N, CA, C and O atoms as CSV, one atom per row, in Angstrom:
chain,resi,resn,atom,element,x,y,z
A,1,UNK,N,N,21.691,-0.881,16.315
A,1,UNK,CA,C,21.049,-2.248,15.847
A,1,UNK,C,C,19.596,-2.086,15.215
A,1,UNK,O,O,19.274,-2.685,14.189
A,2,UNK,N,N,18.865,-1.351,15.809
A,2,UNK,CA,C,17.498,-0.999,15.290
A,2,UNK,C,C,17.561,-0.425,14.050
A,2,UNK,O,O,16.875,-0.835,13.114
A,3,UNK,N,N,18.545,0.749,13.942
A,3,UNK,CA,C,18.556,1.616,12.715
A,3,UNK,C,C,18.859,0.579,11.603
A,3,UNK,O,O,18.200,0.442,10.573
A,4,UNK,N,N,20.103,-0.225,12.014
A,4,UNK,CA,C,20.377,-1.074,10.982
A,4,UNK,C,C,19.359,-2.155,10.297
A,4,UNK,O,O,19.350,-2.466,9.106
A,5,UNK,N,N,18.619,-2.589,11.190
A,5,UNK,CA,C,17.407,-3.646,10.764
A,5,UNK,C,C,16.422,-2.767,10.016
A,5,UNK,O,O,15.834,-3.227,9.038
A,6,UNK,N,N,16.224,-1.581,10.410
A,6,UNK,CA,C,15.165,-0.592,9.566
A,6,UNK,C,C,15.998,-0.390,8.180
A,6,UNK,O,O,15.320,-0.632,7.182
A,7,UNK,N,N,17.088,-0.067,7.980
A,7,UNK,CA,C,17.836,0.090,6.902
A,7,UNK,C,C,17.790,-1.002,5.836
A,7,UNK,O,O,17.618,-0.858,4.626
A,8,UNK,N,N,17.982,-2.137,6.541
A,8,UNK,CA,C,18.050,-3.478,5.809
A,8,UNK,C,C,16.531,-3.772,5.192
A,8,UNK,O,O,16.428,-4.207,4.046
A,9,UNK,N,N,15.419,-3.525,5.971
A,9,UNK,CA,C,14.291,-3.784,5.548
A,9,UNK,C,C,13.824,-2.646,4.416
A,9,UNK,O,O,13.254,-2.933,3.364
A,10,UNK,N,N,14.111,-1.562,4.760
A,10,UNK,CA,C,13.882,-0.608,3.620
A,10,UNK,C,C,14.438,-0.969,2.349
A,10,UNK,O,O,13.715,-0.884,1.357
A,11,UNK,N,N,15.664,-1.374,2.238
A,11,UNK,CA,C,16.597,-1.837,1.174
A,11,UNK,C,C,15.889,-3.127,0.422
A,11,UNK,O,O,15.861,-3.284,-0.798
A,12,UNK,N,N,15.279,-4.085,1.484
A,12,UNK,CA,C,14.645,-5.083,0.707
A,12,UNK,C,C,13.343,-4.910,0.097
A,12,UNK,O,O,12.806,-5.631,-0.743
A,13,UNK,N,N,12.823,-3.629,0.752
A,13,UNK,CA,C,11.512,-3.313,-0.055
A,13,UNK,C,C,12.002,-2.685,-1.272
A,13,UNK,O,O,11.365,-2.897,-2.304
A,14,UNK,N,N,13.087,-1.909,-1.314
A,14,UNK,CA,C,13.325,-1.248,-2.538
A,14,UNK,C,C,13.694,-2.412,-3.599
A,14,UNK,O,O,13.155,-2.542,-4.698
A,15,UNK,N,N,14.705,-3.227,-3.072
A,15,UNK,CA,C,14.919,-4.299,-4.170
A,15,UNK,C,C,13.681,-5.215,-4.539
A,15,UNK,O,O,13.674,-5.708,-5.667
A,16,UNK,N,N,12.790,-5.442,-3.804
A,16,UNK,CA,C,11.463,-6.057,-4.133
A,16,UNK,C,C,10.846,-5.160,-5.310
A,16,UNK,O,O,10.666,-5.514,-6.475
A,17,UNK,N,N,10.660,-4.342,-4.931
A,17,UNK,CA,C,9.909,-3.217,-5.789
A,17,UNK,C,C,10.591,-2.970,-6.968
A,17,UNK,O,O,9.874,-2.970,-7.969
A,18,UNK,N,N,11.891,-2.737,-7.156
A,18,UNK,CA,C,12.718,-2.554,-8.277
A,18,UNK,C,C,12.566,-3.819,-9.347
A,18,UNK,O,O,12.630,-3.702,-10.571
A,19,UNK,N,N,12.383,-4.864,-8.725
A,19,UNK,CA,C,12.174,-6.098,-9.460
A,19,UNK,C,C,11.242,-6.163,-10.193
A,19,UNK,O,O,11.326,-6.769,-11.261
A,20,UNK,N,N,10.023,-5.495,-9.756
A,20,UNK,CA,C,8.783,-5.633,-10.402
A,20,UNK,C,C,8.589,-4.923,-11.619
A,20,UNK,O,O,8.323,-3.721,-11.591
A,21,UNK,N,N,8.700,-5.562,-12.703
A,21,UNK,CA,C,8.456,-4.943,-14.044
A,21,UNK,C,C,7.647,-5.928,-14.941
A,21,UNK,O,O,7.007,-5.496,-15.899
A,22,UNK,N,N,7.671,-7.001,-14.687
A,22,UNK,CA,C,6.946,-8.133,-15.357
A,22,UNK,C,C,5.512,-7.669,-15.535
A,22,UNK,O,O,5.098,-6.704,-14.893
A,23,UNK,N,N,4.632,-8.426,-16.513
A,23,UNK,CA,C,3.424,-8.180,-16.712
A,23,UNK,C,C,2.664,-8.665,-15.303
A,23,UNK,O,O,1.801,-7.921,-14.838
A,24,UNK,N,N,2.964,-9.814,-14.685
A,24,UNK,CA,C,2.321,-10.088,-13.571
A,24,UNK,C,C,3.041,-9.984,-12.285
A,24,UNK,O,O,4.053,-10.612,-11.975
A,25,UNK,N,N,2.336,-9.030,-11.501
A,25,UNK,CA,C,2.617,-8.696,-10.046
A,25,UNK,C,C,2.497,-9.876,-9.316
A,25,UNK,O,O,1.406,-10.444,-9.256
A,26,UNK,N,N,3.732,-10.426,-8.613
A,26,UNK,CA,C,3.441,-11.604,-7.821
A,26,UNK,C,C,3.828,-11.304,-6.412
A,26,UNK,O,O,3.624,-12.190,-5.583
A,27,UNK,N,N,4.363,-10.167,-6.022
A,27,UNK,CA,C,4.833,-9.853,-4.506
A,27,UNK,C,C,4.399,-8.471,-4.311
A,27,UNK,O,O,4.217,-7.647,-5.208
A,28,UNK,N,N,4.238,-8.282,-2.947
A,28,UNK,CA,C,3.966,-6.925,-2.429
A,28,UNK,C,C,5.279,-6.041,-2.762
A,28,UNK,O,O,6.401,-6.426,-2.432
A,29,UNK,N,N,5.055,-4.871,-3.417
A,29,UNK,CA,C,6.182,-4.123,-3.558
A,29,UNK,C,C,5.850,-2.833,-2.665
A,29,UNK,O,O,4.701,-2.421,-2.510
A,30,UNK,N,N,7.068,-2.199,-2.055
A,30,UNK,CA,C,6.560,-1.044,-1.223
A,30,UNK,C,C,7.950,-0.047,-1.679
A,30,UNK,O,O,9.115,-0.401,-1.860
A,31,UNK,N,N,7.429,1.094,-1.763
A,31,UNK,CA,C,8.385,2.031,-1.975
A,31,UNK,C,C,7.987,3.180,-1.231
A,31,UNK,O,O,6.933,3.757,-1.502
A,32,UNK,N,N,8.883,3.632,-0.144
A,32,UNK,CA,C,8.665,4.892,0.792
A,32,UNK,C,C,8.858,6.169,-0.185
A,32,UNK,O,O,9.877,6.314,-0.860
A,33,UNK,N,N,7.932,6.945,-0.188
A,33,UNK,CA,C,8.117,8.085,-1.116
A,33,UNK,C,C,8.478,9.279,0.068
A,33,UNK,O,O,9.114,10.269,-0.293
A,34,UNK,N,N,8.094,9.156,1.326
A,34,UNK,CA,C,8.599,10.084,2.447
A,34,UNK,C,C,8.517,9.244,3.842
A,34,UNK,O,O,7.453,8.806,4.280
A,35,UNK,N,N,9.704,9.087,4.446
A,35,UNK,CA,C,9.419,8.463,5.591
A,35,UNK,C,C,9.127,9.566,6.773
A,35,UNK,O,O,9.738,10.616,6.970
A,36,UNK,N,N,8.069,9.050,7.466
A,36,UNK,CA,C,7.511,10.024,8.454
A,36,UNK,C,C,8.388,9.920,9.874
A,36,UNK,O,O,9.318,9.135,10.057
A,37,UNK,N,N,7.956,10.743,10.689
A,37,UNK,CA,C,8.829,11.080,12.010
A,37,UNK,C,C,7.884,10.688,13.159
A,37,UNK,O,O,8.355,10.691,14.297
A,38,UNK,N,N,6.530,10.333,12.961
A,38,UNK,CA,C,5.779,10.301,14.163
A,38,UNK,C,C,5.679,8.713,14.581
A,38,UNK,O,O,6.549,7.860,14.408
A,39,UNK,N,N,4.445,8.556,15.148
A,39,UNK,CA,C,4.045,7.074,15.751
A,39,UNK,C,C,4.313,6.092,14.687
A,39,UNK,O,O,4.245,6.450,13.511
A,40,UNK,N,N,4.642,4.765,15.039
A,40,UNK,CA,C,4.816,3.578,13.980
A,40,UNK,C,C,3.284,2.972,13.914
A,40,UNK,O,O,2.491,3.017,14.855
A,41,UNK,N,N,3.065,2.490,12.828
A,41,UNK,CA,C,1.959,1.680,12.566
A,41,UNK,C,C,2.261,0.254,12.948
A,41,UNK,O,O,3.189,-0.368,12.430
A,42,UNK,N,N,1.482,-0.239,13.837
A,42,UNK,CA,C,1.685,-1.544,14.373
A,42,UNK,C,C,0.567,-2.389,14.242
A,42,UNK,O,O,-0.508,-1.799,14.136
A,43,UNK,N,N,0.544,-3.581,14.222
A,43,UNK,CA,C,-0.648,-4.556,14.227
A,43,UNK,C,C,-1.213,-4.296,15.676
A,43,UNK,O,O,-0.573,-4.208,16.724
A,44,UNK,N,N,-2.629,-4.189,15.466
A,44,UNK,CA,C,-3.616,-3.911,16.756
A,44,UNK,C,C,-3.723,-2.539,17.017
A,44,UNK,O,O,-4.368,-2.208,18.012
A,45,UNK,N,N,-3.205,-1.667,16.302
A,45,UNK,CA,C,-3.153,0.043,16.495
A,45,UNK,C,C,-4.179,0.516,15.410
A,45,UNK,O,O,-4.301,0.013,14.293
A,46,UNK,N,N,-4.871,1.528,15.902
A,46,UNK,CA,C,-5.876,1.960,14.872
A,46,UNK,C,C,-5.107,2.991,14.089
A,46,UNK,O,O,-4.372,3.739,14.734
A,47,UNK,N,N,-5.187,3.136,12.706
A,47,UNK,CA,C,-4.608,3.890,11.923
A,47,UNK,C,C,-5.499,4.858,11.217
A,47,UNK,O,O,-6.690,4.559,11.130
A,48,UNK,N,N,-5.072,5.996,10.695
A,48,UNK,CA,C,-5.872,6.747,9.857
A,48,UNK,C,C,-4.982,7.093,8.657
A,48,UNK,O,O,-3.870,7.571,8.883
A,49,UNK,N,N,-5.415,6.874,7.314
A,49,UNK,CA,C,-4.974,7.038,6.281
A,49,UNK,C,C,-5.449,7.782,5.299
A,49,UNK,O,O,-6.679,7.831,5.313
A,50,UNK,N,N,-4.879,8.455,4.346
A,50,UNK,CA,C,-5.331,8.963,3.082
A,50,UNK,C,C,-4.850,8.306,1.847
A,50,UNK,O,O,-3.662,7.987,1.905
A,51,UNK,N,N,-5.496,8.004,0.684
A,51,UNK,CA,C,-5.055,7.075,-0.188
A,51,UNK,C,C,-5.619,7.286,-1.782
A,51,UNK,O,O,-6.696,7.826,-2.035
A,52,UNK,N,N,-4.899,6.878,-2.568
A,52,UNK,CA,C,-5.297,6.935,-3.889
A,52,UNK,C,C,-4.765,5.439,-4.484
A,52,UNK,O,O,-3.679,4.862,-4.435
A,53,UNK,N,N,-6.112,5.100,-5.082
A,53,UNK,CA,C,-5.648,3.565,-5.814
A,53,UNK,C,C,-6.060,3.610,-7.406
A,53,UNK,O,O,-6.890,4.309,-7.986
A,54,UNK,N,N,-5.166,2.600,-7.888
A,54,UNK,CA,C,-5.250,2.632,-9.390
A,54,UNK,C,C,-5.231,1.021,-9.720
A,54,UNK,O,O,-4.822,0.275,-8.830
A,55,UNK,N,N,-5.621,0.513,-10.855
A,55,UNK,CA,C,-5.218,-0.686,-11.448
A,55,UNK,C,C,-3.890,-0.633,-11.793
A,55,UNK,O,O,-3.448,0.356,-12.378
A,56,UNK,N,N,-3.076,-1.734,-11.455
A,56,UNK,CA,C,-1.600,-2.077,-11.891
A,56,UNK,C,C,-1.743,-2.157,-13.392
A,56,UNK,O,O,-2.645,-2.758,-13.974
A,57,UNK,N,N,-0.610,-1.387,-14.040
A,57,UNK,CA,C,-0.655,-1.244,-15.408
A,57,UNK,C,C,0.961,-1.591,-15.825
A,57,UNK,O,O,1.767,-0.662,-15.863
A,58,UNK,N,N,1.347,-2.857,-16.106
A,58,UNK,CA,C,2.667,-3.146,-16.182
A,58,UNK,C,C,3.495,-2.307,-17.241
A,58,UNK,O,O,4.708,-2.095,-17.226
A,59,UNK,N,N,2.491,-1.853,-18.228
A,59,UNK,CA,C,3.196,-1.004,-19.441
A,59,UNK,C,C,3.292,0.573,-18.941
A,59,UNK,O,O,3.965,1.347,-19.621
A,60,UNK,N,N,2.764,0.944,-18.009
A,60,UNK,CA,C,2.767,2.149,-17.744
A,60,UNK,C,C,4.223,2.484,-16.734
A,60,UNK,O,O,4.695,1.693,-15.918
A,61,UNK,N,N,4.686,3.690,-17.009
A,61,UNK,CA,C,5.947,3.844,-16.502
A,61,UNK,C,C,5.833,3.788,-14.935
A,61,UNK,O,O,6.678,3.120,-14.340
A,62,UNK,N,N,4.852,4.439,-14.217
A,62,UNK,CA,C,4.614,4.280,-12.975
A,62,UNK,C,C,3.682,3.175,-12.443
A,62,UNK,O,O,3.419,3.061,-11.246
A,63,UNK,N,N,3.252,2.457,-13.299
A,63,UNK,CA,C,2.592,1.058,-13.155
A,63,UNK,C,C,1.018,1.731,-12.744
A,63,UNK,O,O,0.252,0.982,-12.139
A,64,UNK,N,N,0.671,2.782,-12.993
A,64,UNK,CA,C,-0.734,3.298,-12.718
A,64,UNK,C,C,-1.674,3.405,-13.983
A,64,UNK,O,O,-1.582,4.158,-14.953
A,65,UNK,N,N,-2.632,2.402,-13.680
A,65,UNK,CA,C,-3.734,2.332,-14.760
A,65,UNK,C,C,-4.756,3.306,-14.451
A,65,UNK,O,O,-4.511,4.477,-14.164
A,66,UNK,N,N,-6.078,2.718,-14.528
A,66,UNK,CA,C,-7.038,3.475,-14.249
A,66,UNK,C,C,-7.333,3.802,-12.975
A,66,UNK,O,O,-7.196,2.868,-12.186
A,67,UNK,N,N,-7.745,4.968,-12.455
A,67,UNK,CA,C,-7.897,5.343,-10.706
A,67,UNK,C,C,-9.144,4.544,-10.567
A,67,UNK,O,O,-10.066,4.552,-11.383
A,68,UNK,N,N,-9.100,3.898,-9.538
A,68,UNK,CA,C,-10.326,3.180,-8.716
A,68,UNK,C,C,-10.962,3.753,-7.637
A,68,UNK,O,O,-12.155,3.612,-7.367
A,69,UNK,N,N,-9.946,4.567,-6.863
A,69,UNK,CA,C,-10.639,5.137,-5.543
A,69,UNK,C,C,-9.576,6.228,-5.012
A,69,UNK,O,O,-8.374,6.272,-5.275
A,70,UNK,N,N,-10.312,7.076,-4.217
A,70,UNK,CA,C,-9.310,8.124,-3.654
A,70,UNK,C,C,-10.023,8.869,-2.456
A,70,UNK,O,O,-11.046,9.545,-2.564
A,71,UNK,N,N,-9.289,8.624,-1.258
A,71,UNK,CA,C,-9.819,9.368,0.028
A,71,UNK,C,C,-9.768,10.802,-0.030
A,71,UNK,O,O,-10.521,11.470,0.680
A,72,UNK,N,N,-8.864,11.384,-0.891
A,72,UNK,CA,C,-8.755,12.563,-1.387
A,72,UNK,C,C,-9.665,13.410,-1.869
A,72,UNK,O,O,-9.644,14.635,-1.744
A,73,UNK,N,N,-10.715,12.560,-2.592
A,73,UNK,CA,C,-11.780,13.059,-3.462
A,73,UNK,C,C,-12.849,13.350,-2.493
A,73,UNK,O,O,-13.661,14.242,-2.737
A,74,UNK,N,N,-12.907,12.600,-1.318
A,74,UNK,CA,C,-14.164,12.839,-0.387
A,74,UNK,C,C,-13.470,13.638,0.919
A,74,UNK,O,O,-14.085,13.827,1.968
A,75,UNK,N,N,-12.368,13.986,0.731
A,75,UNK,CA,C,-11.659,14.801,1.858
A,75,UNK,C,C,-11.732,14.480,3.086
A,75,UNK,O,O,-11.989,15.257,4.006
A,76,UNK,N,N,-11.451,13.015,3.196
A,76,UNK,CA,C,-11.637,12.244,4.614
A,76,UNK,C,C,-10.799,10.949,4.522
A,76,UNK,O,O,-10.884,10.049,3.686
A,77,UNK,N,N,-10.012,11.065,5.525
A,77,UNK,CA,C,-9.359,9.878,5.831
A,77,UNK,C,C,-9.973,8.759,6.258
A,77,UNK,O,O,-11.080,8.977,6.752
A,78,UNK,N,N,-9.601,7.548,6.234
A,78,UNK,CA,C,-10.350,6.501,6.509
A,78,UNK,C,C,-9.467,5.817,7.686
A,78,UNK,O,O,-8.245,5.955,7.739
A,79,UNK,N,N,-10.212,5.072,8.615
A,79,UNK,CA,C,-9.539,4.767,10.015
A,79,UNK,C,C,-9.964,3.168,10.200
A,79,UNK,O,O,-11.143,2.826,10.107
A,80,UNK,N,N,-9.063,2.371,10.429
A,80,UNK,CA,C,-9.204,1.105,10.604
A,80,UNK,C,C,-7.980,0.514,11.591
A,80,UNK,O,O,-6.945,1.177,11.654
A,81,UNK,N,N,-8.078,-0.587,12.272
A,81,UNK,CA,C,-7.451,-1.272,13.142
A,81,UNK,C,C,-6.441,-2.459,12.320
A,81,UNK,O,O,-6.805,-3.562,11.914
A,82,UNK,N,N,-5.127,-1.868,12.230
A,82,UNK,CA,C,-4.296,-2.698,11.437
A,82,UNK,C,C,-4.033,-4.010,11.815
A,82,UNK,O,O,-3.574,-4.232,12.935
A,83,UNK,N,N,-4.290,-5.018,10.934
A,83,UNK,CA,C,-4.044,-6.390,11.311
A,83,UNK,C,C,-5.195,-7.161,11.200
A,83,UNK,O,O,-5.125,-8.335,10.836
A,84,UNK,N,N,-6.457,-6.513,11.531
A,84,UNK,CA,C,-7.789,-7.112,11.722
A,84,UNK,C,C,-8.507,-7.488,10.530
A,84,UNK,O,O,-9.666,-7.901,10.567
A,85,UNK,N,N,-7.799,-7.342,9.417
A,85,UNK,CA,C,-8.481,-7.887,8.066
A,85,UNK,C,C,-9.715,-7.128,7.909
A,85,UNK,O,O,-10.739,-7.766,7.666
A,86,UNK,N,N,-9.773,-5.781,8.020
A,86,UNK,CA,C,-10.941,-4.993,7.711
A,86,UNK,C,C,-10.558,-4.059,6.395
A,86,UNK,O,O,-11.280,-3.150,5.986
A,87,UNK,N,N,-9.411,-4.411,5.861
A,87,UNK,CA,C,-8.999,-3.888,4.621
A,87,UNK,C,C,-8.194,-4.880,3.758
A,87,UNK,O,O,-7.823,-5.897,4.344
A,88,UNK,N,N,-7.932,-4.774,2.720
A,88,UNK,CA,C,-7.135,-5.838,1.818
A,88,UNK,C,C,-5.913,-6.225,2.527
A,88,UNK,O,O,-5.290,-5.434,3.236
A,89,UNK,N,N,-5.608,-7.312,2.357
A,89,UNK,CA,C,-4.109,-7.950,3.061
A,89,UNK,C,C,-2.910,-7.132,2.618
A,89,UNK,O,O,-1.971,-6.963,3.396
A,90,UNK,N,N,-2.909,-6.655,1.480
A,90,UNK,CA,C,-1.790,-5.647,0.993
A,90,UNK,C,C,-1.665,-4.516,1.795
A,90,UNK,O,O,-0.550,-4.094,2.102
A,91,UNK,N,N,-2.642,-4.010,2.145
A,91,UNK,CA,C,-2.824,-2.761,3.089
A,91,UNK,C,C,-2.197,-3.021,4.538
A,91,UNK,O,O,-1.303,-2.410,5.123
A,92,UNK,N,N,-3.018,-4.218,4.955
A,92,UNK,CA,C,-2.351,-4.749,6.438
A,92,UNK,C,C,-0.821,-4.956,6.416
A,92,UNK,O,O,-0.107,-4.485,7.300
A,93,UNK,N,N,-0.338,-5.677,5.376
A,93,UNK,CA,C,1.078,-5.647,5.224
A,93,UNK,C,C,1.766,-4.777,4.887
A,93,UNK,O,O,2.939,-4.854,5.252
A,94,UNK,N,N,1.413,-3.772,4.187
A,94,UNK,CA,C,2.149,-2.686,3.308
A,94,UNK,C,C,2.313,-1.464,4.291
A,94,UNK,O,O,3.315,-0.750,4.253
A,95,UNK,N,N,1.276,-1.262,5.171
A,95,UNK,CA,C,1.119,-0.070,5.980
A,95,UNK,C,C,1.825,-0.357,7.327
A,95,UNK,O,O,2.123,0.635,7.991
A,96,UNK,N,N,2.083,-1.379,7.741
A,96,UNK,CA,C,2.758,-1.836,9.094
A,96,UNK,C,C,4.120,-1.263,8.732
A,96,UNK,O,O,4.590,-1.241,7.594
A,97,UNK,N,N,4.745,-0.765,9.927
A,97,UNK,CA,C,5.757,-0.067,9.967
A,97,UNK,C,C,6.009,1.258,9.552
A,97,UNK,O,O,7.071,1.797,9.862
A,98,UNK,N,N,5.105,1.873,8.850
A,98,UNK,CA,C,5.239,3.241,8.554
A,98,UNK,C,C,5.064,4.060,9.472
A,98,UNK,O,O,4.308,3.674,10.364
A,99,UNK,N,N,5.587,5.276,9.596
A,99,UNK,CA,C,5.435,6.487,10.453
A,99,UNK,C,C,4.589,7.324,10.315
A,99,UNK,O,O,4.456,7.657,9.138
A,100,UNK,N,N,3.869,7.880,11.089
A,100,UNK,CA,C,2.972,9.032,10.820
A,100,UNK,C,C,3.841,10.262,10.058
A,100,UNK,O,O,4.981,10.555,10.418
A,101,UNK,N,N,3.228,10.851,9.096
A,101,UNK,CA,C,3.537,11.801,8.119
A,101,UNK,C,C,4.412,11.183,7.067
A,101,UNK,O,O,5.053,11.911,6.309
A,102,UNK,N,N,4.467,9.916,6.986
A,102,UNK,CA,C,4.945,9.217,5.810
A,102,UNK,C,C,4.200,8.893,4.792
A,102,UNK,O,O,2.997,8.912,5.053
A,103,UNK,N,N,4.559,8.515,3.406
A,103,UNK,CA,C,3.871,8.165,2.461
A,103,UNK,C,C,4.500,6.997,1.912
A,103,UNK,O,O,5.713,6.820,2.022
A,104,UNK,N,N,3.662,6.109,1.268
A,104,UNK,CA,C,4.226,4.903,0.512
A,104,UNK,C,C,3.585,4.510,-0.647
A,104,UNK,O,O,2.356,4.576,-0.655
A,105,UNK,N,N,4.292,4.030,-1.834
A,105,UNK,CA,C,3.494,3.469,-2.695
A,105,UNK,C,C,3.397,1.927,-2.633
A,105,UNK,O,O,4.426,1.265,-2.498
A,106,UNK,N,N,2.246,1.369,-2.725
A,106,UNK,CA,C,2.251,-0.086,-2.371
A,106,UNK,C,C,1.821,-0.803,-3.919
A,106,UNK,O,O,0.886,-0.332,-4.566
A,107,UNK,N,N,2.525,-1.847,-4.355
A,107,UNK,CA,C,2.267,-2.318,-5.590
A,107,UNK,C,C,1.767,-3.720,-5.096
A,107,UNK,O,O,2.536,-4.568,-4.643
A,108,UNK,N,N,0.342,-3.902,-5.230
A,108,UNK,CA,C,-0.373,-5.159,-4.592
A,108,UNK,C,C,-0.815,-6.220,-5.488
A,108,UNK,O,O,-1.766,-5.994,-6.236
A,109,UNK,N,N,-0.248,-7.318,-5.497
A,109,UNK,CA,C,-0.759,-8.514,-6.287
A,109,UNK,C,C,-2.130,-8.814,-5.907
A,109,UNK,O,O,-2.576,-8.532,-4.795
A,110,UNK,N,N,-2.935,-9.495,-7.002
A,110,UNK,CA,C,-4.266,-9.428,-6.814
A,110,UNK,C,C,-4.487,-10.498,-5.607
A,110,UNK,O,O,-5.576,-10.349,-5.053
A,111,UNK,N,N,-3.730,-11.478,-5.118
A,111,UNK,CA,C,-3.977,-12.246,-4.067
A,111,UNK,C,C,-3.914,-11.631,-2.699
A,111,UNK,O,O,-4.348,-12.200,-1.697
A,112,UNK,N,N,-3.352,-10.440,-2.701
A,112,UNK,CA,C,-3.220,-9.610,-1.474
A,112,UNK,C,C,-4.414,-8.394,-1.678
A,112,UNK,O,O,-4.595,-7.472,-0.882
A,113,UNK,N,N,-4.943,-8.554,-2.551
A,113,UNK,CA,C,-6.043,-7.394,-2.992
A,113,UNK,C,C,-7.339,-8.235,-3.103
A,113,UNK,O,O,-7.614,-8.957,-2.144
A,114,UNK,N,N,-7.989,-8.220,-3.951
A,114,UNK,CA,C,-9.454,-8.805,-4.101
A,114,UNK,C,C,-9.597,-10.066,-4.504
A,114,UNK,O,O,-10.708,-10.596,-4.505
A,115,UNK,N,N,-8.276,-10.829,-4.974
A,115,UNK,CA,C,-8.157,-12.147,-5.600
A,115,UNK,C,C,-9.255,-12.127,-6.649
A,115,UNK,O,O,-9.478,-11.141,-7.352
A,116,UNK,N,N,-9.936,-13.280,-6.716
A,116,UNK,CA,C,-10.709,-13.492,-7.974
A,116,UNK,C,C,-12.180,-12.762,-8.039
A,116,UNK,O,O,-12.981,-12.859,-8.969
A,117,UNK,N,N,-12.316,-12.132,-7.028
A,117,UNK,CA,C,-13.698,-11.135,-6.950
A,117,UNK,C,C,-13.640,-9.904,-7.613
A,117,UNK,O,O,-12.650,-9.179,-7.526
A,118,UNK,N,N,-14.765,-9.579,-8.360
A,118,UNK,CA,C,-14.872,-8.348,-9.023
A,118,UNK,C,C,-15.438,-7.261,-8.040
A,118,UNK,O,O,-16.355,-7.564,-7.277
A,119,UNK,N,N,-14.985,-6.199,-8.051
A,119,UNK,CA,C,-15.158,-5.014,-7.022
A,119,UNK,C,C,-16.111,-4.094,-7.785
A,119,UNK,O,O,-15.592,-3.598,-8.785
A,120,UNK,N,N,-17.234,-3.788,-7.581
A,120,UNK,CA,C,-17.765,-2.835,-8.363
A,120,UNK,C,C,-17.470,-2.984,-9.727
A,120,UNK,O,O,-17.007,-4.021,-10.202
A,121,UNK,N,N,-17.783,-1.752,-10.501
A,121,UNK,CA,C,-17.375,-1.647,-11.948
A,121,UNK,C,C,-15.956,-1.541,-12.359
A,121,UNK,O,O,-15.586,-1.961,-13.455
A,122,UNK,N,N,-15.149,-0.986,-11.501
A,122,UNK,CA,C,-13.872,-0.524,-11.717
A,122,UNK,C,C,-12.647,-1.650,-11.543
A,122,UNK,O,O,-11.561,-1.546,-12.114
A,123,UNK,N,N,-12.992,-2.663,-10.717
A,123,UNK,CA,C,-11.916,-3.529,-10.292
A,123,UNK,C,C,-12.283,-4.939,-10.865
A,123,UNK,O,O,-13.192,-5.547,-10.299
A,124,UNK,N,N,-11.672,-5.498,-11.915
A,124,UNK,CA,C,-11.941,-6.876,-12.341
A,124,UNK,C,C,-11.412,-7.859,-11.546
A,124,UNK,O,O,-10.587,-7.514,-10.700
A,125,UNK,N,N,-11.716,-9.013,-11.644
A,125,UNK,CA,C,-11.068,-10.341,-10.904
A,125,UNK,C,C,-9.776,-10.440,-11.133
A,125,UNK,O,O,-9.413,-10.127,-12.267
A,126,UNK,N,N,-8.921,-10.813,-10.327
A,126,UNK,CA,C,-7.478,-10.990,-10.370
A,126,UNK,C,C,-6.999,-9.799,-10.934
A,126,UNK,O,O,-6.351,-9.832,-11.981
A,127,UNK,N,N,-7.307,-8.503,-10.214
A,127,UNK,CA,C,-6.545,-7.462,-10.666
A,127,UNK,C,C,-5.472,-7.055,-9.697
A,127,UNK,O,O,-5.816,-6.718,-8.564
A,128,UNK,N,N,-4.083,-7.055,-10.069
A,128,UNK,CA,C,-3.317,-6.166,-9.175
A,128,UNK,C,C,-3.640,-4.788,-8.958
A,128,UNK,O,O,-4.330,-4.159,-9.761
A,129,UNK,N,N,-3.149,-4.264,-7.857
A,129,UNK,CA,C,-3.340,-2.760,-7.704
A,129,UNK,C,C,-2.161,-1.895,-7.365
A,129,UNK,O,O,-1.116,-2.451,-7.027
A,130,UNK,N,N,-2.224,-0.704,-7.419
A,130,UNK,CA,C,-1.307,0.307,-6.786
A,130,UNK,C,C,-1.848,1.125,-6.031
A,130,UNK,O,O,-2.836,1.686,-6.506
A,131,UNK,N,N,-1.435,1.505,-4.613
A,131,UNK,CA,C,-1.968,2.457,-3.969
A,131,UNK,C,C,-0.716,3.512,-3.443
A,131,UNK,O,O,0.452,3.224,-3.182
A,132,UNK,N,N,-1.407,4.845,-3.389
A,132,UNK,CA,C,-0.532,5.828,-2.752
A,132,UNK,C,C,-1.015,5.850,-1.400
A,132,UNK,O,O,-2.225,5.993,-1.229
A,133,UNK,N,N,-0.215,5.725,-0.374
A,133,UNK,CA,C,-0.703,5.771,1.121
A,133,UNK,C,C,-0.081,6.801,1.710
A,133,UNK,O,O,1.109,6.990,1.462
A,134,UNK,N,N,-0.901,7.782,2.740
A,134,UNK,CA,C,-0.225,8.618,3.368
A,134,UNK,C,C,-0.746,8.403,4.781
A,134,UNK,O,O,-1.934,8.614,5.024
A,135,UNK,N,N,0.127,7.976,5.755
A,135,UNK,CA,C,-0.165,7.758,7.289
A,135,UNK,C,C,-0.386,8.980,7.966
A,135,UNK,O,O,0.593,9.711,8.115
A,136,UNK,N,N,-1.766,9.435,8.517
A,136,UNK,CA,C,-2.084,10.496,8.810
A,136,UNK,C,C,-2.048,10.396,10.508
A,136,UNK,O,O,-1.685,11.411,11.103
A,137,UNK,N,N,-2.351,9.409,11.157
A,137,UNK,CA,C,-2.492,9.276,12.414
A,137,UNK,C,C,-2.288,7.610,12.989
A,137,UNK,O,O,-2.740,6.644,12.373
A,138,UNK,N,N,-1.608,7.524,14.133
A,138,UNK,CA,C,-1.791,6.183,14.790
A,138,UNK,C,C,-2.358,6.402,16.192
A,138,UNK,O,O,-1.925,7.299,16.915
A,139,UNK,N,N,-3.403,5.511,16.592
A,139,UNK,CA,C,-4.068,5.636,17.826
A,139,UNK,C,C,-3.780,4.482,18.675
A,139,UNK,O,O,-4.272,4.406,19.800
């Protein structure tokens, strides 16, 4: 039964993501690039992730526009407690359920990213984002 629920959730994530091709990204899209086999990321657990983020570009085949940040460039994963709002809401929602060793692409609407705030010089207000996330550990 759990396996069926997981398959249904993954299928829903794929359907949601495959429907995102319009200029405006309005809902969180998740594409599992690789399903991990380790511990599951759950609300309240500390997770470590590596990531690369881009501005969302509806015209690009992979939706990746200008690169905005990457933990790989610093050679250091970041750590936070899932669900404590220490990261953007799209991460809290999109990382939940991943397994250690897995990687997932998140297509994040601006309301689940930074909303109307400008972040530095690279992220304009109301910018949807794309992140490739690798779940390194769950504590």
